[in-house]
N, C-alpha and C positions, 0 to 999 in steps of 0.2 A: 504494500500500500504506500502510495506516495505521500510525502509530507507536504502540507500546504502552509506556506509562510503566512503568519497572521500579523497584521499591522494594527496600531492603535487608531481607533476611530472614535468620533464624538457624535452625540446626538442630543437633542433637547426633547424632554418629555415633562409635561405638567409644569412648565416654566423653569425647570432646573436642568443643568447640563450634566451628562454622564459620559463615561468612557467605557469602551469594550474592545477586545481583541477580535478582529474579524479578518477573513481572507481579503486580499487586496483587489477583488473584482467588483467592489462597490463603487469604483470611480465612475462607471457609466450609469449605474442605477442609483447611486447615492442621493442625488437631489430629489428623486421621486420618493425614496424611502426615508428621507430626512437624516441620512447618515453621511458624514464627511470624514475623510482621512485627516489625521493630525500630522502636520509637517514636522520634520525632524528638528527644526530650529524653533519650535513653539516655546515661548517663555513660560507658559503655565499650562502644561498638558493635564488633562483630567486623569484621575486614578482609574485604572481598568477594573471593571467588575465582571465576574463570569457571566456569560450570556444566559445560561439556564436560570441563574438567580434573577436576572433582569426580566426574563419571561415570567417567572413565578410572581414577581412583584407587579406585573402588568405594565411594565414600561416599554417592553418590546413585544412584537407580535410575529409569529411565524407566517410566512406566505409561501405557497407552493407555486413555482413558476414552471410552465411547460414550454419546451422548446424542441425544435427539430434538429437532429444531428444526422445529416444525410436524409434518409427516408425513415429513420427511427425516431419515434416520439419519446422524449426523456423528460424528467422533471428534476428540479433542484429546490431545496428548501432554503429560503433566504429570510432575513429578519427585517422588520421596519419599525420605525418609531410609532408609539401609540398615537401621537398627534397626527401622523400621516395615514393612519389606518383607513380613513374613509375615502382617500383619493388614490391609494397605491395600486388598487386592482386595475383601474383604467389607465393609470399612468405607466405601468410596466409594459404594456403591450407595445411591440415593435422596438423595444430597447435591446441593447446588446448585452449579453451575459458572458462572462469568462473570456473565451477565446474566439468570439465572433458569432456565437449562436444567437439568433434572434428569438426573443420571447414571443410565443404565440398566444398564450393565455396565462392568467394568474387567478388564484383563489385562496381563501383561507381554508386550511385543512379541517375537515369535519371531525375526524377522529383525533383525540388528544392522547399523547403518550404520557402515561402516569409514571411517577417515580422520580 
């Protein structure tokens, strides 16, 4: 299994700024999700909080994005800020994910993973 390099990202939820470590493919979908990468020379970077804890607190939401890789339909789970939850589904359509795959649809997962 390949290792995915994670970078420090920041997002705003409920009027407060938080930080988390996410893969660096949020540069194209970040504005839609409300997540931006923290530059290396930032004078006051936010402290990173684990993503599962932010989801448990209701500050981040999981979104399933569907894309085509050749003729195969695949899906990826991404996260978005709670404040952008109402506009993220329509905003992700036709955006580029990872290495050039175009997102065809997005939805909130109906089944929740417990634990």
